[in-house]
C-alpha positions as CSV (number, residue, x, y, z in Angstrom):
1,M,0.1,0.2,0.0
2,S,1.7,3.3,-0.9
3,L,1.1,6.5,1.3
4,Y,-1.5,7.5,-1.1
5,Q,-3.6,4.6,-0.5
6,E,-3.7,4.3,2.7
7,L,-4.3,8.3,3.1
8,A,-7.7,7.6,1.0
9,W,-8.2,4.5,3.5
10,R,-8.2,6.6,6.4
11,G,-10.5,9.2,4.9
12,L,-7.7,11.8,4.8
13,V,-8.1,12.7,0.8
14,Y,-10.2,15.3,0.5
15,G,-8.4,16.5,-3.0
16,A,-5.1,16.1,-4.7
17,T,-3.4,16.8,-7.7
18,E,-3.4,14.8,-11.0
19,D,-0.4,12.8,-11.1
20,A,0.1,12.7,-6.9
21,E,-1.0,9.5,-6.2
22,R,1.2,8.2,-9.2
23,A,4.0,10.3,-7.8
24,L,3.7,8.8,-3.9
25,A,4.0,5.2,-4.6
26,A,6.7,5.4,-7.5
27,E,9.1,8.1,-6.2
28,T,10.4,9.0,-2.4
29,L,9.3,12.8,-2.2
30,T,10.4,15.5,0.0
31,G,6.9,16.8,1.3
32,Y,5.7,19.7,3.9
33,I,2.9,21.2,5.8
34,G,2.9,24.5,7.0
35,F,2.1,25.6,10.8
36,D,0.5,29.1,12.2
37,P,2.3,30.3,15.2
38,T,-0.5,32.3,16.3
39,A,-0.3,30.5,19.8
40,A,2.7,29.0,22.0
41,S,0.8,25.7,21.4
42,L,-0.7,23.3,18.9
43,H,-4.4,22.1,19.3
44,V,-5.9,19.3,18.8
45,G,-7.1,19.9,15.5
46,S,-2.7,20.7,14.8
47,L,-3.0,16.6,15.1
48,L,-4.0,16.2,11.2
49,P,-1.8,17.8,9.5
50,A,1.4,16.8,11.9
51,M,0.3,13.3,11.6
52,G,0.2,13.4,8.0
53,L,3.6,14.4,7.9
54,A,4.5,11.3,10.3
55,R,2.6,8.9,7.8
56,L,5.0,10.5,4.8
57,Q,8.0,9.6,7.2
58,R,6.9,6.2,7.6
59,F,6.1,5.7,4.1
60,G,10.2,6.5,3.9
61,H,9.6,9.7,2.5
62,T,11.0,12.6,3.9
63,P,8.8,16.0,5.9
64,I,9.4,19.1,6.6
65,A,7.6,21.1,9.4
66,V,7.5,25.0,8.6
67,V,6.6,27.0,11.0
68,G,5.4,30.6,9.9
69,G,7.6,33.1,11.3
70,G,7.2,35.0,8.5
71,T,3.9,34.7,7.2
72,G,2.7,34.2,11.0
73,L,3.7,37.9,11.1
74,I,1.1,38.8,8.2
75,G,-2.1,36.1,8.6
76,D,-3.7,33.6,6.8
77,P,-6.7,34.6,5.3
78,S,-7.9,31.2,5.1
79,G,-11.2,30.0,6.6
80,K,-11.0,33.4,8.6
81,T,-14.5,36.1,8.4
82,V,-12.0,39.1,9.8
83,E,-8.3,40.2,9.4
84,R,-7.0,38.6,12.3
85,Q,-4.4,40.6,14.6
86,L,-0.8,41.2,13.9
87,L,1.6,39.8,15.8
88,T,5.4,40.9,16.8
89,R,8.1,39.0,15.8
90,E,9.0,38.7,19.7
91,K,5.9,36.8,20.1
92,V,6.3,34.6,17.1
93,Q,9.4,33.8,18.3
94,E,8.2,32.8,21.6
95,N,5.2,30.3,20.2
96,L,7.5,28.7,17.8
97,A,9.6,27.2,20.4
98,G,6.6,25.5,22.1
99,I,5.2,24.2,18.9
100,R,8.6,22.8,17.9
101,G,8.7,20.5,21.3
102,Q,4.9,19.4,20.4
103,L,5.8,18.4,16.9
104,E,9.1,16.2,18.0
105,R,6.5,13.8,20.1
106,V,5.1,13.1,16.9
107,L,8.4,13.5,14.4
108,D,11.6,11.6,14.4
109,F,14.1,13.6,13.8
110,S,16.8,11.1,13.9
111,A,15.5,8.8,11.4
112,P,18.3,7.1,9.0
113,G,17.4,8.0,5.4
114,N,14.5,10.6,5.9
115,P,15.2,12.3,9.6
116,A,12.3,15.1,9.6
117,R,12.8,18.2,9.7
118,I,11.9,21.7,11.1
119,V,12.2,25.5,9.3
120,D,10.8,28.7,9.9
121,N,9.7,30.6,7.0
122,A,11.0,33.7,8.6
123,D,14.9,32.8,7.3
124,W,13.6,33.8,4.2
125,L,10.9,36.0,4.1
126,C,11.8,38.5,6.5
127,E,15.2,38.7,4.6
128,L,13.3,39.2,1.2
129,S,13.8,42.5,-0.9
130,L,10.0,43.8,-2.0
131,M,11.7,44.8,-5.6
132,D,12.6,41.4,-6.2
133,F,9.8,39.7,-4.6
134,L,7.2,41.8,-6.9
135,R,9.5,41.1,-9.8
136,D,10.4,37.9,-9.3
137,V,7.0,36.2,-7.8
138,G,4.1,38.6,-8.3
139,K,3.9,39.1,-12.1
140,H,3.5,35.2,-12.1
141,F,0.1,36.0,-10.6
142,G,-3.0,37.3,-12.0
143,V,-4.6,39.8,-9.7
144,G,-8.4,38.1,-11.4
145,A,-7.2,34.6,-10.7
146,M,-6.4,36.2,-6.9
147,L,-9.8,37.2,-6.6
148,G,-11.4,34.0,-7.6
149,K,-9.8,32.4,-5.0
150,E,-12.4,31.0,-2.3
151,S,-10.3,32.7,1.0
152,V,-10.2,35.8,-0.8
153,R,-13.9,36.1,-2.3
154,R,-15.3,35.3,1.0
155,R,-13.9,37.8,2.6
156,L,-14.3,40.3,-0.2
157,D,-18.1,39.6,0.7
158,G,-18.3,39.9,3.6
159,E,-18.7,43.3,5.8
160,E,-14.7,43.1,7.0
161,G,-13.4,43.2,3.4
162,I,-9.5,42.3,3.3
163,S,-6.2,44.0,3.4
164,F,-3.3,43.7,1.5
165,T,-1.3,42.6,3.7
166,E,-3.4,39.5,3.8
167,F,-4.3,39.1,-0.1
168,S,-0.5,38.8,-0.3
169,Y,-0.5,35.7,1.3
170,M,-0.5,33.3,-1.1
171,L,2.2,34.8,-2.9
172,L,4.3,34.4,0.5
173,Q,3.3,31.1,0.7
174,A,3.9,30.3,-3.0
175,Y,7.5,31.4,-2.2
176,D,7.9,29.0,0.5
177,F,6.7,26.2,-1.6
178,L,9.3,27.4,-4.4
179,T,12.4,28.3,-1.3
180,L,11.6,24.6,0.1
181,H,11.8,23.1,-3.5
182,D,15.2,25.4,-4.4
183,R,16.7,24.2,-0.7
184,Y,15.1,20.7,0.0
185,G,14.2,19.4,-3.0
186,C,10.4,19.4,-1.7
187,R,7.9,18.8,-4.4
188,L,4.9,17.8,-2.6
189,Q,2.9,19.9,-0.4
190,M,-0.1,18.7,2.1
191,G,-2.7,20.5,4.4
192,G,-5.9,21.4,5.2
193,S,-8.5,21.8,2.4
194,D,-9.1,25.5,2.5
195,Q,-4.9,25.5,1.9
196,W,-6.0,23.9,-1.7
197,G,-5.8,27.6,-3.4
198,N,-2.6,28.9,-1.9
199,I,-0.9,25.0,-2.4
200,V,-1.7,25.3,-5.9
201,A,-0.1,28.8,-6.1
202,G,2.9,27.1,-5.4
203,I,2.8,24.5,-7.6
204,D,2.2,27.0,-10.6
205,L,5.2,28.8,-9.1
206,I,7.5,26.4,-9.1
207,R,6.4,25.1,-12.9
208,R,7.0,28.4,-14.1
209,Q,9.9,29.1,-12.4
210,R,11.9,26.5,-12.2
211,R,10.0,23.9,-15.1
212,A,9.4,21.1,-12.4
213,A,6.3,19.0,-11.4
214,A,5.1,19.6,-7.7
215,H,2.4,18.2,-6.1
216,G,-0.4,18.7,-3.3
217,V,-2.8,16.3,-1.2
218,V,-5.0,18.3,1.2
219,F,-7.1,16.4,3.9
220,P,-10.7,17.5,5.2
221,L,-11.2,20.1,7.7
222,V,-12.8,17.8,10.6
223,T,-16.0,18.4,12.6
224,T,-18.3,16.5,14.9
225,A,-21.2,14.9,13.8
226,S,-23.3,17.6,15.3
227,G,-22.3,20.4,13.5
228,V,-19.2,21.5,16.1
229,K,-16.0,22.7,15.3
230,F,-13.8,20.2,16.0
231,G,-11.5,20.7,19.2
232,K,-13.8,23.6,20.7
233,T,-15.7,23.0,23.7
234,E,-17.3,25.2,26.7
235,A,-14.0,25.2,27.8
236,G,-12.6,26.4,25.0
237,A,-9.9,24.8,22.3
238,V,-8.1,21.5,23.7
239,W,-4.3,22.0,23.4
240,L,-1.4,20.0,23.1
241,D,0.4,22.2,26.0
242,P,-0.1,20.2,29.8
243,A,-0.1,23.5,31.1
244,L,-3.3,24.6,29.1
245,T,-4.9,21.5,28.8
246,S,-4.0,18.6,31.2
247,P,-3.5,15.1,30.2
248,F,-6.9,14.3,32.3
249,R,-8.7,16.6,30.2
250,F,-6.9,16.1,26.9
251,Y,-7.8,12.3,27.8
252,Q,-11.2,13.2,29.1
253,F,-12.1,15.2,25.4
254,W,-11.6,11.5,23.0
255,V,-13.5,9.6,25.8
256,Q,-16.6,12.0,25.2
257,T,-16.1,11.2,21.3
258,D,-19.4,11.0,20.0
259,D,-20.3,7.3,18.8
260,R,-20.5,8.9,15.0
261,D,-17.4,10.3,15.3
262,V,-14.8,7.9,17.0
263,V,-14.5,5.1,14.2
264,D,-13.5,8.6,12.0
265,Y,-11.3,9.4,14.6
266,L,-9.4,6.5,15.0
267,K,-8.2,6.3,11.3
268,Y,-7.7,10.1,11.4
269,F,-6.0,10.4,14.8
270,T,-4.2,7.3,15.8
271,W,-1.7,4.6,14.1
272,L,-3.8,1.5,14.4
273,G,-4.5,-0.8,11.4
274,R,-7.3,-1.7,9.3
275,E,-8.2,-5.1,11.5
276,A,-8.1,-3.4,15.1
277,I,-10.3,-0.5,13.7
278,A,-12.5,-2.7,12.3
279,E,-12.9,-4.9,15.5
280,L,-13.9,-1.5,17.7
281,E,-16.4,-0.5,14.7
282,E,-17.7,-3.8,15.6
283,Q,-18.0,-2.7,19.2
284,V,-19.4,0.7,18.8
285,R,-21.9,-1.3,16.8
286,T,-22.8,-4.3,19.2
287,A,-22.2,-2.6,22.1
288,P,-22.1,1.3,22.3
289,E,-22.8,1.3,25.9
290,R,-19.1,-0.1,26.6
291,R,-17.6,3.1,24.7
292,E,-14.4,0.6,24.2
293,A,-13.7,2.6,20.8
294,Q,-13.5,5.9,22.8
295,R,-11.2,4.5,25.4
296,R,-9.0,2.8,22.9
297,L,-9.2,6.1,21.0
298,A,-8.0,8.3,24.1
299,A,-5.3,6.1,25.1
300,E,-4.0,6.1,22.0
301,V,-3.6,9.5,21.3
302,T,-2.8,10.7,24.9
303,R,-0.3,8.0,24.6
304,M,1.4,9.9,21.6
305,V,1.1,13.6,22.9
306,H,1.7,13.3,26.9
307,G,3.6,9.8,26.7
308,E,3.2,6.7,29.1
309,S,3.2,7.2,32.7
310,E,0.5,10.8,32.1
311,L,-2.0,8.4,30.2
312,E,-1.5,6.1,33.6
313,R,-2.5,9.2,35.6
314,A,-5.1,10.3,33.1
315,E,-6.5,6.4,33.3
316,R,-6.5,6.3,36.9
317,A,-7.8,9.7,37.5
318,T,-10.9,9.0,35.0
319,R,-11.6,5.6,37.1
320,V,-11.6,8.2,40.7
321,L,-15.1,9.6,38.6
322,F,-16.3,5.8,38.5
323,G,-15.9,5.4,42.3
324,E,-12.0,3.6,42.5
325,E,-10.5,5.4,46.3
326,V,-8.8,8.7,45.5
327,V,-5.9,7.9,47.8
328,E,-3.5,6.9,45.0
329,L,-4.0,10.8,43.7
330,E,-1.7,13.5,44.0
331,P,-3.5,16.7,45.1
332,R,-2.9,18.2,41.9
333,D,-4.8,14.9,40.2
334,V,-7.5,15.5,42.0
335,L,-8.1,18.7,41.4
336,D,-7.8,18.7,38.2
337,V,-11.0,15.5,38.5
338,F,-13.1,17.9,40.8
339,A,-12.3,21.0,39.2
340,D,-16.0,21.4,38.1
341,V,-17.8,20.2,41.3
342,P,-18.9,22.3,44.0
343,S,-16.2,23.4,46.9
344,S,-15.5,24.7,50.4
345,E,-13.0,25.2,53.2
346,V,-12.3,23.7,56.5
347,G,-9.8,25.4,58.5
348,K,-6.3,22.9,59.7
349,D,-7.1,23.3,63.0
350,Q,-11.1,21.9,62.6
351,L,-9.1,18.8,61.5
352,A,-6.3,18.5,64.2
353,G,-6.9,16.4,67.1
354,A,-10.1,14.4,67.3
355,G,-11.3,16.0,64.1
356,L,-14.7,17.4,62.6
357,P,-17.5,15.3,62.8
358,L,-18.2,14.0,59.6
359,V,-22.2,14.8,59.8
360,D,-21.2,18.4,60.7
361,L,-18.8,18.4,57.6
362,L,-21.7,17.0,55.0
363,V,-23.8,19.3,56.4
364,S,-21.1,22.5,55.8
365,A,-20.9,21.2,52.6
366,G,-24.9,21.1,51.4
367,L,-24.7,17.3,50.9
368,A,-27.3,17.2,53.6
369,A,-29.8,19.8,55.2
370,S,-29.8,18.7,58.7
371,K,-27.2,16.5,60.9
372,G,-30.1,14.3,61.1
373,E,-30.6,13.9,57.6
374,A,-26.5,12.9,57.7
375,R,-26.8,10.0,59.7
376,R,-29.6,8.6,58.0
377,A,-27.3,8.8,54.8
378,L,-24.6,7.5,57.0
379,Q,-26.4,4.4,58.1
380,Q,-27.9,3.6,54.5
381,G,-24.3,3.1,53.0
382,G,-24.8,6.2,51.2
383,V,-21.9,8.2,52.1
384,Y,-18.2,8.2,50.5
385,L,-15.3,10.1,51.9
386,N,-12.4,9.9,49.3
387,N,-14.8,7.1,47.6
388,R,-14.8,4.9,50.6
389,R,-18.3,3.7,51.7
390,I,-18.3,5.3,55.6
391,A,-20.9,4.0,57.7
392,D,-20.4,4.9,61.1
393,E,-22.3,8.3,62.1
394,R,-19.4,9.0,64.5
395,K,-16.7,9.3,62.2
396,A,-14.5,12.0,63.0
397,V,-12.7,13.5,60.1
398,T,-9.2,14.3,61.0
399,L,-6.0,15.5,58.6
400,D,-5.0,11.7,58.2
401,D,-7.8,11.6,56.0
402,A,-6.6,15.0,53.8
403,L,-5.3,13.5,50.7
404,G,-1.7,15.4,50.9
405,G,-3.1,17.1,53.8
406,E,-4.5,19.8,51.3
407,L,-7.8,17.7,50.2
408,L,-11.2,16.1,51.1
409,V,-13.8,14.4,48.8
410,L,-17.6,13.6,49.4
411,R,-20.3,12.0,47.5
412,K,-23.6,10.9,48.6
413,G,-24.9,8.5,46.5
414,K,-23.4,7.9,42.9
415,R,-22.7,11.5,41.7
416,D,-23.1,14.4,44.0
417,Y,-19.5,15.2,45.1
418,H,-18.8,18.3,47.3
419,L,-14.6,18.9,47.3
420,V,-13.5,20.6,50.5
421,R,-9.9,22.5,50.7
422,V,-8.2,22.6,53.7
423,A,-6.8,26.3,54.9
424,G,-4.3,27.2,57.5
């Protein structure tokens, strides 16, 4: 199977230039994808192109990740309804450092024969003479054709319009492709389907200036079955940086995938083969309540992005949500798991010595309206401290019960949680 056939089976070929399939099967190519440095971290939507490069590498081709230190100063109008805020050079460089580290989780930069490479297009774009650019590049592009590009036409039809700055983006990306062709023999560009016009512009420029053939492949833009943009949640974007989206929250994002999307996501975002995915697809059909496909998806992607140890922590924290004891979790994991549940504080001095009666704690936490109700709940076996059932109505909570001396997790019934922070 060629790379093109692999991508097609996974549903990742939205469009391709005429000779791309033959070239990927018959030749060894160097190919690139550009990454936007408008944030210090990539988000889950960036995994699709990142894995596109990784698949290119696994099939023996050479991948180049181009981080747009130069084009990031301009802004790509593709898919945008308004002009984005321009970044300073200092901010772009700061963002590039974070992105490089995340790409290293997916690409192999020491592979014998075809190591991955990261380049910053600021290296050539910021040194480019305007007069040379207009003479050598601009003359190859008709304004009428540029106005006909979907990304430009959409902006012209809107209220905001488009500035000359963003209008020139297509020429800059085409020049990127030409420069990569000259420096590294790059003859393939891949990207999202919204990049088709920019990719074709680069192919045309290489053909006109170098009399050489180049190719393009574009992936579909991923949305959920409910029509929501992939990677967007009520809390905002899901980032690859663990400081912005914790591994537990990252894992939960994938676990919560809709049954209608999970098989596609297994194809898009994991290395699992046909047989394994077919088995998981069958389980979605016959036993959807077990969510085996979602858990496998979450495990595969979390391991790839955050590593085995963080995956284990995320899985352990997830089990806590279903009643496993909390004692094995560190306080930061407990806070992550229960970030959205009601919380209150209790003074450390109240838990010192003989401690605080659990019935009093249940009332102050709002899990019982009175001490009598708290006692009845304890007698009926419906009260849990750190997910451990407590039946003794005389139980006193002490500092020894506090996780890391900082936290207590109270639960009444199956899902009525309350987090108590130890203060002082």
